[in-house]
N, C-alpha and C positions, 0 to 999 in steps of 0.2 A: 328517511334513514336507510342505509344499506342493509341488506339482508344477510348475505353470506360472506364469510371470511375464509379465503383459501390460505392454508398454512403448510409449511414444511417443518416437521418435527424431527429431532434427532432420534432415530430408532435404535441405532447400535453404534458402538465405538469402532470405527474402521481400522483394519490392519492393512497398511498400504493406502492406495488411493480411495477417496470417498466416491461412491457411485450412487445411482438412484436408490439402490437397496439400503443405503446408509440412512435414508430418510423415510418417514411415512408422510404421505400427502393426505390432508384432511380438509373438510369443509365444515365450518362451525358457524353458528349464528354470531353476528357482530354484537359485542357487549355494549352496555351503556356505561359511560364514565361515572365513577363514584366521586366522593368528595376529593378535591385537589387533583382530580384526574382529567385527562384529555383524550379525545378520540381523533386519531390522525388517519387520513387516507394516504397510504404510502405511494409515492410517485416514482422514486428511483432508489435502488439499493446498491450499496458499494460491495463489490466482491473482492476479497483480499486474501492473500496467502495465509495470513494469521488465522483465518477461519478454520483451516485444517488443524492447527494447534489447539483451538478451542474445543475440538471434538475429543481430545485425549483426556483421560482421567489421570492427569499428572500435575504436579506442582508447577505453577507458572505465575506470571504477573497478574493474571486475572482468573477467577474460578472457571472451570470448564462448563460447557453447556450440559445441563442435566438430561438424561435419557427421558424422552417424552416431552421435552420442552421445545418451544419454537426456536429454530436455529437462529443464533445471534447474527445480526448484520446491522451495520450503520446505514442510515438512509436519510432522505429528505422527503417531506410530505406536507400536507395541508391540514390544518386543524378544522374539523367539521362539527365538533361539539366540545364544549369546555366547561368544567367546574373548577378551573384553576384561575386565581386572580391575575396571573402574569401572562396568560395566553387567551387570545380571543379567536372566535370563529373567523377563518380567513387567513390567519397567520400561517406562514410557512416555517417549518422547524427542521433542525438537523439533530439526530440522536440515534440511539440504539432501537430501531423500529422493529427489527426481526424480519425473517423471510415470510412475509404474509401481506395480505391486501390492506389490513387495518391494524393499527396499534391502539390499544386502550390501556391506560395506566397512568401512573405519576410520571411526569416528564423529568426524571432524574438525569442530570447531565445534558439536557436538551438546551438548545439555543435557537434564536430566531435567525432566519436568513431572508434576504430581500431578492426576489426573482426579477425585480426591475433593474437591479444593479449588475447581475450576472446570471447566465442560464443556470438552472438548478443543478445539472450534473457537475458544474464547476465547483459547487460546494462539497462535492465528494472527491474532487481531484485536487487541483492546485490550491483552491481556497478551503479545503477540508483537511481531514486527518492525513491524507496522502501528502499534501503540501507541507503540513506541519512536520511530518516525519522527515521529509527531505531537508527542510530548513534547519531544524535543530540537530539532526544527526550529523549533517555536514558541518554546520558552523560551530556548534558547541563541542562535539566529540572530535570531528576531523580537524577543525581549526585550520583551514587552509590559508596560506599566505600568498599574495600575488607573486606570480612567477613559478610557483610550485606545480608539480605534475599530479593531477588527480585522476585516478582510474576508478571506473564504476562497473560492476557487473549488473546484469539485468538492466542495462542502460536504456533500453527502449521501453521498459515497463513503467508503471505508474510513478513510483518513487524515484527510480534511477534517472528517468528523463528530466525530472524537475531538479533533482540534486545536481546533475551535470550542468544545467543551465545556470544555476546559482553559482557554481564554481567558476563558470565563464564570467559572470557578472563581477566576481571577486578577483578577476585578473589571472586565473590559473590556466595552465595547459590541461585540456580535458580529453581523456581517452575513454571511450565507451566499449564495453564488451557486450555483444548481442548476437543473436542467432539468425543468420540469413542476410543475404545481400540487401534486401529491401529495408530491413531495420537499420543496417549499418549506413546505408545511403541517407535515410531519414535523419539519423543522428548528426551527420555532417552537413547535409544540404538544408535541413529544416531547423534544426536546433542549434547549429553553430559549433558543434564539437570539433576539436582539432583533428581527431583521428578515431577510427573504429576498428575493432578486432572481431572477426566473425568466427566465433568458437565452433560453429558447425562445419566450417570449411577450411580452417587453418589451425596450425598449432599455436596455442595461446602463449606459450613461453617464447616462441619465435616472434610472435606479434608484439609482445611486451618489449623484447630486446630492440625491435625495430622502432617502436613508437615512444619508448621510455628509456633512451640511452643512458640517462643519468639516474635511473631508478624511479621508484614510485614513492612520492611523499605522503599521499593520502589515498587509501583504498577504501571505497564505500562498497561493502559486501552485501549483496542481496541473495546470493545463491549458495555460498559455502562449497564444500566438496573439492573436486579437482581444480576448479578455477581459483579458489582461495589458495591452494597449494602452489599453483603456478605464480600467483602474484607474490606470495611469500618469498619466492626465489629471486625476486627482482626489487626488493625494498631498498630505499635510500636510507641513510642514517637518520635516526629520530623520526621515522615514519609513523603515521597514525592509521590504524585499521579500525573502521567502524563496522561492528557486527549489527547490521540492521535486520538481516534475515538470512535464511539458508534454505531457499525453496527446493534446492536439489535433494535435500534430506527429509523433507516433511512427510513424504509418502514411503519412507524406508520401512521395510518389514524387519530389518535387522537393526542393530544399534547404530546411532548416528556416527558417521565417519568424521573423526576429528582431523585437524591439520597435521600432516606428517612433517612439514618444514617449519615447525614452530620455533626451532632454535635460531632461525633467522631473526626472530624478535630480540633474542639476546645479543647476537653479533652486531645488529644494527641499532641497539638501544631503542628499539621500536616498542610501541604499545598497541594492544588490541583491546577494545572496550565495547561492551554491549550497550544497546540503546533501546529504551521503551518510551514512546512518545508522550504518554500521559504524565511522565515526570516533569514535563515542561508546560503543563496546562495553564499555569498562571500567566504565561507569556504568549498564549495563542493569539490574542487580539492584536498585539503590536506586530507580531510576525505576519498575520493575515493582511494588515494594513500595508506593510512593506512589500509583500508579495503582490498585492493588488496594484500598488504603484508601479512595480516592474512590468506587470501585464499591461497596464495602461500606456506605458512608455514603449511597448513592443519589445521589451528585453526578455520576456518570459512567455513561452507558449505552453498550452496544455492540450493534450490529445486524449480524447475519451473514446473508448471502444464500447458502444452502447448496443446491448442485445435486448430485444423486446420479448416480454412474456414471462410472468412469474413461473409458469409451468415448465420453463426450460431450465430452472435453477440448477439442478444437479449437473447437467451436461455443460452449462455455461461456466459453472465454477471450475470444472475440469480443464477449461481452456487455459487457466492460469498455470497449470502444472505441465501442460504439453508445450507451452510457449506459443500458443496460437494467438493469445491476446496481443494487441498492439496499442500501447497506452493504457490508460486507466480503465479497467473493466467495470462497467456499470450495467445493472439490470433495470430496464424500464418495466415497471410492474404490469402495466396494461398496454 
């Protein structure tokens, strides 16, 4: 049996960006699983923008992480001891494992994954919650039709890169907004986007005029802020805006900046709708099956940005908010 469990606990509620001081690093003995519990060796952890929101003591779709609790994170790992009838030693599982070496507890919301069918990090990206978010936010809320123009912010990130490819599969013109020439090239050359707008090096409104002359039918928003305002100025009639995230606002020390151009929704009879992936949990299995089929057919690619070492967690999490990550950010525990 393993001896020590390294853990990152939430030490305080950050104002602005989370830093190493936001967490306390501890080493504790590994616990034994009790009745209906399992012990999991954590192998890979998913680092997501939503984690910043989970640190806030505010009403949300999920309770905040408590002070002194292990920082919440989804992950994949291997069962090394079990007192649960549905899980055997050697099973690989996906669930809320936390930022630590080992999880011990009841496997609420966990499910098994098969490392022989796909590499484990893929179950945190295209075949995990990231892929489910892209799939349901785009198809259920955005409801794109073939021939429409779909614009995505954070397009080279985990969710945006997958959502854009799904839009292409559905016959849409796809325009990605991303930061830097390398990311924009990747969207077009590797993922098959029709066009890209480099928000770091060009005016976004001018780019939208160039690439979306008939307006934007579906906008998949991952960043909020000024880019959301720019897209609102270029909406097509009956446009749909998916509010999947607002990463530009998560570390604000002041109040969140709302859209200034919201009357464009009225003029264009457009709608803006928020999205939470767990509302669609009943249909995850069928979506994963369809996504797996697209991957097998070469229609859908997944890019993971894997950083090694649990000890790097605070700094690695920060990559999400500086735009350093390229694809789905995953922490390899050891």
